[in-house]
N, C-alpha and C positions, 0 to 999 in steps of 0.2 A: 500640076495647079487645076483648079476647077474651071470650067468651059462659064464664062461672065455670060456669055450670048444665051446658052440653054437655061443658067440657072442666075437669073441677072440680081435676084434680093441674096439669095443664100451667099453668094459670092461676095457681098458686102459687110459678111456679117461674120469677123472672127472671133469675137468675144460677146455673151450676152448684153453688154452695154450695147453694142451694133445694136444688136435685135431691140433694143428698147428705144432706136430713135426711128422704130418704123409706128405708124398709126396703126390703133386696133384693129383697123378694116383689112390692112394689108397682111396681117397673121395666119388666114387661110391660105392665101399664095403663097405666104412662105413657108408655112407647114409638107404645100405640094412638092414643093422643091426638096424639102428636106428628104421626104420618102421619096420622089425618084432619086434623087444623089444617094441613098445610101441604098438602093438596089442596084445602083451603077456600080457604087464602091464594092458592096460586098459581092456582087458577081465577079470582080476582080480578082480578090483577094481568098474569099472565101473568108468565115468564121460565123456568129451567132448571128441570127436573122431576122426570124418571125417575130419574137418577143420586142425587138427595136421597130419593127414596122408598127407595131401594135401601141406603142407609147407616141406616136411623133405629136400628136396634138397636146396630150399632158406637157412634153418637154416644153415644147414650145412657149405653153401657157405658165408653167413654172418659173421660167426663166427670163420671162417676157414681165411678171407681176412681182417676182422677188429679186431682192438685190444681191445675186450669187453674185461671189462666194460670201461676202459677207451674211447674209442670209445663209442658210446653209441646207443643202438638199441632201439626203441621205436615200442610198439606193441599195432596193434588197437584191441579191443574188450577182447581178450585172450583165447578164444575158442582154437586160434593155437597153443598155446604156450608151450604145454606138451614136444614137441622134444626141445624146448629151455631148460625148466626146467632140461630135461634128459641130456642134455650137460653143464649144470653151475652148478654142483654139488649135485643135488636132484636124478640121476638115481636111487639111490638104494631106495629112500622114494616115488619114484613116486606112487608106489600103495597104497600110503595113502591120496592120493588126495581126496578131499572135508571132507576128515573126522576131526572127533575131533583133533587139535593137529597136524593133518597131513599135507601134501602139500597143499598150497592155490590153487584154481582151475584157478585164473587170478593173473598175476604179481602182485607182492607186494612188496614194495619198503622195508618193514621191512623184510622179507623173504629173502632176496639176493641182493646185489648190483650189481648183473646183470639184474636184475628188475627196470630198471630205472623208471618208471613210472606206478603208480597203476593206473588200467584200469578195467573195467567190464561195461560200455556202452559204446557204440561205437562211432566212427568216431571224437576222442581225439587226436590222435596221430600225427596227420599233427601241430594242435596246439602245441603241448607240443614241438616236436621236433623242430618247431621254434623258440617257448622260450628258449630252451636248446642253439640253435644255435648262437641267437643273444647274449644271456649272455656269452658265452665262447668267440665271437668275440671282446666282447667289454673287457673281460680280456687278450684280445691278445693268446688265448688260441686256436689254431689249429685243435684239435682234431675232428674227425668225428662224426656225426649222423644222424642216419637213421629210418625213420619211416614207418610203413608194414602197409598197407592198404588195405580191400579187398574191392571187388567193390560193395557189399552190404552196407558196413559201407562207401560210398562214395555218397552214396544217400543222405546223411545229409548234411544241408545247413551248418552245422559248418565246414566242412572239405573243402565246395570253401570257406568260409570265412576266411581260414586259408591260402589256396593257391593264394587266391587273394590278402591277404596282404603280403606276404612272395615275391610273384612275383612281387610287385608294389615296394618294399624298393628301396631306390637309392645305399642303402649301402646292397647291395644282400646277404642273408644269406647261406652258406655255407650248404645246408642240402640235402638228398635225399629220396624220398617218391618212393619208391617200391607198385605199384600197383597190387595187386595180384586178378587175374580177372579169378574166376571159374564160375560166372555166379550164386551163391549162396548167398545167407544169411544164417537163419535159414532153411527157405523156397525158394523157385527161387525167386532169384533177378529180382525187377520190377522196371518200369518206364523208363524215356528220357534216363538216362545215361546207364541203361543198354542195350539199343537199340543202342546208338551209340557206344559203346565199343564192340557188336557184330559184328561191322563191321572194326573192327581190324586185322580179320584173314587173311584179303589177302592183308594185306598192307606191307609187309616187302620188297618187290620189290622198292616201293616209299620211306620208310626210307634207303634205301641202297643209291636212287639217292637223297637223302636229303644229306645225311651225305658226299656223296662226291661233292656236290655242296658247303658245308661248306670249306671244304678243297682249294676249287679251290678261292672262294670270298673272305675268312677270316671270320673277326670279324664282327658281322652286327652290333656293336656299333661303330665300327672304319672307315667302308667301304660303302658308299652310294653306290654302285651297290648292294653289301651285301646288306642293309637295304631294297633297290627296289626289290630285287628278292626275299625277305624274304617273306616281304609283298603279291607280287604275289604268290608264293610257297604256303602259308598257305592256300589261298582261292582255288586254286587248289585242294590242298591237304586233303583240308575239304571235299570235294565231296566223299571221299574215306575212310579215318582214323580219327580218334578221338582226331589227334595231335591238331588240330586248338585250341580247346576251353582250354587245358593245355599251350600251347604256347603262347597264346594271353593275360594268364595271369602272365607270364612272367618265366614260366617253362622249362626248354631245355629238350623236350620228346624222350624217346629211346624206340622203341620196333615196336609191343609186341614181346616177345622173348619165346618159352618154358620152363615154370619156372621148366620143370622137367629131362630138358637136362643140367645135373650138370656142364660138360665142358663148355656150352655156356654160362651159368650163370656167370662160374666164370671170363671167359673172358671178358663178360660185364660189371660186378660188378670192376674189375680193370681197365676198361677203365674211368668209372665213378668214381670211387673213387679217383683219380687224378685231378680232372675238380672242379672248384670254381662255386659257384651260385647254383641256386635251379635247382634240376634237379629231373625228374621222370621218372621212369621206370617201363614199363608195362608189366607183365608176367602173361602168361596162364597157369592155372595150372587145375586139377582135383578133389576136395574135393573128401576124401574117395582114394587118389592114392593108388594102389597096394593090397586093399584089395577090392575082388572082389563084396561081398556084399555090401560094404559100397560105392562102386562106382555106384552100382546098384539103392539102396535106401540111398540117399544121406540126406533127411530129416531126414529118420528112424535113420540112424547113429551119427546124430548131436551129440548128447548127449544118452550114454547108460547106464543100469547097467550092472554087472557081466555079462560075457556071453564065450563061449566054441567058441574061434577062427575057430577051426575045423568046426564046426556048423552052426555059425552065430547066430545070435539074437532069443532067443526062441519064439514060436510062444505067441502071447499076448492074454492070458483070459481075460475074463470080470471081472472087479474089482468087490468085494463083494460090495462095497458101491459105489455109483456114488461121483465122484468129485464135486468140487464148479464149475471147469469150465464146467464140464458136465451138470449141471444144469443151465448154463446160455448158453449153446449151446444150449438146448432143447428150455429154454424158447424163446431164439432169433428166431426161427422158428416158434413158436407156435404165437408169438407176431407179425410178420410179416407177418401171413396168417390173421391174425385179423385187422391188423392196414398197410395198403398199403404207408402209408407216412414214415415209418420206414424206414432207411438208416441206416448200419453197416458199422463202420469205423476201421480199427488197421494199426498200424504203425509198419508192418513187423513181425508181430506174429498173423498167422491164426493158425498155430497147435499150439501154447502157449495157446490162447486166448480162443480157442474152436469156430473159425469160418470154418472150414473145412466145414461141414452141410452146414450152410449157402450160404458158396461161391458157391456151387452147385445147391442148389433148388434155390437162388437169386440172380444170377451171376450179374444183370443188377443193383442190390441192394448194391452192395458188394465192397468197395474199400480200397485197400490196398495201402499206400499212400507212402510204402519202410520205410528204418529210418529216420524218419522226423516226430515224437511226435509234434512240434511246429505245423507242416502247418496240421497234422491228427486236431489239436483241434480247428484252426480256421476256417480249411473247414468245422466241422461241425458248425462253429459257423455261417458261412454263409447261408449252407443248412437250419440252423434254421429260419434266415429272410425270406425265402422263402416258411414257412411252412412245412417243412418237420421235422420227428420227430428223428435227428442224437443220434446213440448210440455210443457210445466211446469206445473200448475193447481195455483195456491197461492194463499193469501191473502197481502196484503201484511206484517202483523204476523207472518205465519209466515216468511216470507222470510228477514225480519234474521238466523234463525236457521242460516239456510245462507249468508250471505254470504262468509266466507270460500272457502267451495267456489264460487260463482258468481265470485268473482273468479280463483281460482286455478285452477279445473280447467276454467272455462267461457271465461270473459275471455281469459287470458293465451295460452290455446291457440287463442282465436278460433274456437272450436265453434261449431254451427248449430245453437243451442239456444233456442227458442221461452219464454218465462216468460209466461202468463196470470195477471196480477197483481189476483185478485178485492179486493174490501172495501179499495179504497185510499181514501186520505183521510181525510175524515169520516165514523167509521162509525157511533158514537153510544151506543144503551144500554149496551153489552157493556164501556164505559170505555176509560181508557188500555192496558189491557193488548192489546186487540182494536184499536187504531186504526192507519191504514195512512197515518200523517201525515208517516211521513220517506223515505219510496223513492224520489222524486224527486230528494232531497239524495244517497241513499248510492247510486243506480243512477248520474245524470249525472256523477260522476266519475270512473266506470270504463271505462277505455280501450276500445274495440273495439264497447262499446254502443251500441245502438239503442233509444231510449225514445219510446214514445208516448203519449197521453193524448186517448179519444175524446171529442168534443162530443156525441154523440147514440150511437143505437144502430147507425144505418149505416155511420158512421166507426169504430166498435167492430168491427165485422164486416171493412171494409176493411184497417184495421190489423191485425188477426190474422192476413189474407194473405197482407200488405206483411211481417209481421216472420218467417212461414212459408218465403217466397220468398227473404227477403232472404240468408242463406247465412252470417251470422254469429250472434252472440249477439243476441238483442232481447226486447224487453220490452213490454208492453202494458198500462198499467195503469187498471182503470175502478172506479168505484166502487159502493157497496152499494145496492139498491134500483131500480127502473124508471126508465129515461131518460126521454126526453121526448116520445115517441110517436113518432117517427120510423119508418118502416117499413126495416127492417133488410135486406130482400131477400133474394137465396137467391144470387146469384152471389159469384164468388170473386175481385173486383175489386181490384186491389191499388192504392195510392197513391205517388205519387213521392216518394222519400225527402226530407226538410227542406224538403220544401214548406208554407207554411203558408197558411190562407186566408183572403182578405180579405172578411170579412163587408160591413161598410159603409162609404163613404168618406167621413168627416166634416171636421172642423174642428180645428184647436190643438192636442187631445189625441189621443191612440191607446192605448186600451183594450186592451194584448195577455194576450187568456185565454186557460188553459191547461185543457183537458179539461171537466169537468163545472162548469165557470166561465163557460163561454161564453154559455151561455141568459143567466144575472143581470149582465152586460157587456153585451149585445146590447139588454135591457131600459135600462140607463143610457145606453147610447150615443145610443138613441133620443129619449130626454128631452132630452140636451143637449146633442145632435147632434156626439156625437165617432165617431171613428174605428175600428172593432170589428173585432179580427184573431182569428179562430181560429187559434192556434199550432201545434195538432196535434203536432208533434215538440219533445221536451225537449231532445232528441240527434239530429242536430244541429238547431241552431237555422237560422230562414232567414234567412242572412246577408244577401243582396241586396236582401230585402224590409224586413228592419230598416233597413239605411242607407238606403235608399229613403225609408221613412218618418220617418226621425230630419231630413232634409232639410226636410219640409215640415210639420213638428209641433213645437210647442213645449214637449212633453214626452210620458212615457211613462207608464202605470199597468202595472203587469204586475199578472196576478190568478191567484190558484194554490189546491189545496185541499192544500198541502203546507207545512210550514214553510217559514218565508222564510230562516231559514240555510241557506245551499248549498242551494236550491231552484231552479227554473225561470229565477224573477226575476233570482237573481243570475249566472246564465248572460248572461242578455241586459244587464247591465252589464258585465261580463269583455267581452262581445264588443264592445260600444261603447268601452269604455276602452281593448280591444288595436287598435280604428280609429280613437284618438284623437277619438272625439265625444264633445264635452260636453254633457250637455241632462240635466235635473231628472228624475230616475225615481223616480216612488211605488213602492214594492212591497206589495202586499196579501196575505196568506195567513194562516197558520195561527201563532199565539205562541209564543214561546220557552217553552214548557211544557205539561205533560202535562194533556190535556185529562179532564175529569170524565166521569160518565154521565150522560148526556140524550140528547134527541132529536138526529136530524141536523140538524134544522132550524132548533133552538136553540143548537146547536154553530157553525153556518154564522152564527147570528146574533150570536152573543157574538165570535167572530173578525173581522166586520166585514166578509164575504165573500157575503153575498146582495145582492140587487140595493140595498137600503136602507142598508147600511152601504156599499157602493161608492160609489155614490152620494155618502153624507156624506164620505166620506172625500177624492172628486174635487174636491167643494166647497170643502173646509178649506183644500186645497192652493191651488186656482185659484178664489178666491173669484167673479170677474167673470164665471166663466163661463154663470151663470143669464141674464145682460141678452144674452149673445152666442149663444147656441143658433139654432142653425140646423139643418134635418132633415137626417141625412144621408142619400147614397145608398147604395142596395143596391149589393154588387160581388161578392155570394157566384155560386159558380160551380161 
């Protein structure tokens, strides 16, 4: 429970209705308590941090002036919504964020009526808000809709598609877009939009002149002189401020203003609240505001584990085992040294995807395209047509956003692009929006694709080299976190394409394990005397080995950290069916449901693809195995 002595005002706020009982003069103190409480809470639990500190004043102002949840507030990405959650009934549970059965790290409709639109990926808020506004206006509903989007999220094409649509409608939707400009995404924001917004800091005088001109000349739609002056003003002002782009798309631009000046925010929002049509308010904020270590290291404090707020983050010690991201990072630099045609691309995930070292050692071969996954993939396709060897480093959940480009621009043309897919399979605390549970299913069905999943760190490195040398589209998908502790080595050895690895020769049942499930399968194989195969390749499958094993076994068990529907196990069934081989097959994988947020270990156990779950499922299908178990013979090589 909250300490009412330390937080006398915040302790009185269970919902925004309580916030609205305060005098406006008290809101600065409320914001100060909210910031302090966020620092204390995340210090205990860990979670997304710096982004929330940057929108404290904005969150207070929006919930104070708008009648949420009747008026609807749509947040982009969700990293910044912890203050929103604290003010909307989840104050005393915020310390459970990201934990099993705890508060979700992102807006989630099932969790609260104040979370009007579920979100995890960026750049969706404007589209959603415009859709809400249109639907309400058709119903004659005059309630307000506000979208909050960061400058990093504004780099995605989807945001501009929504702006162009809303601003070009004859029946203009009543929607306010708040552009929270802090020059950051997770990493520093990049691209032309960032440069344009950077010119805004000196534009306040020009905006004041513009507003004065509006009062004199009237509505641009009804006054010919106003329309003429408006066109002239937009061209002249475009040399100094970013409003031209937004206004030419039909949005009424206001700003930029200081997003930490709460009285100014309140005054500006009051004015905009009473106006019709599409409006965009540009505010300038600081990610990590109010906590000096976070202001100084905005990337490091984007998301944190538990820490002592009085001391800041503990000094990072080297992990006992390298993560798969670390393996990719080392491989990429080593491969670049050997292959001058290699180019690396990331959609705004330099740190998360392990490209920091590469960006420093090979800056001319490193391309951060901002939050633009579709562009990233087609950019790689264009590079490949000119003989380059592009590597797209991307999270599994973000590759979903560029599926059309993967199919049409890469696979149909059979172009030489390697996809290094991080955070594949069960991810954990970030929940369904960040899970990589679908990639084997959506990659396996694409012609020309080579799809691989490593069992350990060394195999990950070998598969990356295999994909780079393949000469066509290839994907290596690997999980979040550390591997098994196998030394990855430093060579660039490749694997024979489509060849699985027989780990142990057992009897009766063959466990066909894909990727990170191999270790658990081996444990069960040893206990029950079963054959265990590290399948390595999802596409193509090792046809000859599977047909040979089918002759010598009573049944197969396929194991994958992907949804069962259309996954790697489905490929095994399809192969056997095509060869007219009839045998029992048990498919183990992730359920036909979106997983909630919990630890990776908890989610694997719930899905039944940890060692205990695999053993339980095998014995349920073949209960006599316990009495017949014989020690398997190692066959790994």
